[in-house]
C-alpha positions as CSV (number, residue, x, y, z in Angstrom):
1,M,36.4,33.5,111.9
2,N,36.0,29.9,112.9
3,Y,34.6,27.4,110.4
4,I,33.0,24.1,111.1
5,D,34.8,21.2,109.3
6,N,32.2,19.0,107.6
7,N,34.4,16.0,108.3
8,T,33.8,16.4,112.1
9,L,30.0,16.4,111.8
10,S,28.1,13.4,113.3
11,E,25.2,11.6,111.7
12,L,22.9,13.5,114.2
13,D,24.3,16.8,113.0
14,F,23.5,15.8,109.4
15,F,20.1,14.7,110.4
16,W,19.2,18.1,111.8
17,L,20.9,19.9,109.0
18,R,18.7,18.1,106.5
19,K,15.7,19.1,108.5
20,F,16.7,22.7,108.4
21,K,17.4,22.8,104.6
22,A,13.8,23.8,104.0
23,S,14.4,27.2,105.5
24,K,15.0,29.8,102.9
25,N,15.3,32.8,105.2
26,L,16.5,33.4,108.8
27,D,12.9,33.8,110.2
28,T,11.8,30.3,109.1
29,L,15.1,28.9,110.3
30,L,14.6,30.3,113.7
31,I,11.1,28.9,113.8
32,Q,12.3,25.5,112.8
33,V,15.1,25.5,115.4
34,T,12.9,26.7,118.2
35,G,10.4,24.0,117.4
36,A,13.0,21.3,117.3
37,E,14.5,22.4,120.6
38,R,11.1,22.4,122.3
39,K,10.3,19.0,120.9
40,I,13.5,17.5,122.2
41,E,13.3,19.2,125.6
42,Q,9.7,17.9,126.1
43,D,10.3,14.3,124.9
44,I,10.0,12.3,128.1
45,L,11.4,9.1,126.4
46,L,14.8,10.6,125.8
47,A,17.5,10.3,128.4
48,Q,19.4,13.4,129.5
49,R,22.4,12.4,127.4
50,E,20.3,12.0,124.3
51,K,18.7,15.4,124.9
52,F,22.1,17.0,125.2
53,D,23.4,15.3,122.1
54,N,20.3,16.4,120.1
55,L,20.4,20.0,121.4
56,T,24.1,20.2,120.5
57,S,23.5,18.9,117.0
58,I,20.6,21.3,116.6
59,N,22.9,24.1,117.5
60,T,25.6,22.9,115.1
61,A,23.1,22.5,112.3
62,F,21.6,25.9,113.0
63,C,25.1,27.6,112.7
64,I,25.8,25.9,109.4
65,R,22.4,26.6,107.9
66,E,22.5,30.2,109.2
67,V,25.7,30.9,107.2
68,E,24.2,29.2,104.1
69,V,21.0,31.3,104.3
70,K,23.0,34.5,104.8
71,Q,25.1,33.6,101.7
72,L,22.0,32.9,99.7
73,T,20.1,36.0,100.8
74,G,23.0,38.4,101.3
75,D,21.5,39.3,104.7
76,W,24.5,39.7,107.0
77,S,22.9,42.1,109.4
């Protein structure tokens, strides 16, 4: 199993991870992530590179928070 090293996370990764900390189960986490992705994709003020960086950080933060939620809930299905 691959693990994400917290020392390699960017400020943008931590920004999205803090946003997703409110999720206490996988359903709400998925809702938050989907909303964040949609918001970034529809933001006409962001350049393509900024969109890419944000979507990459959203994915990284989702992966980290998903493992945390699964550890908290015991739901590994």
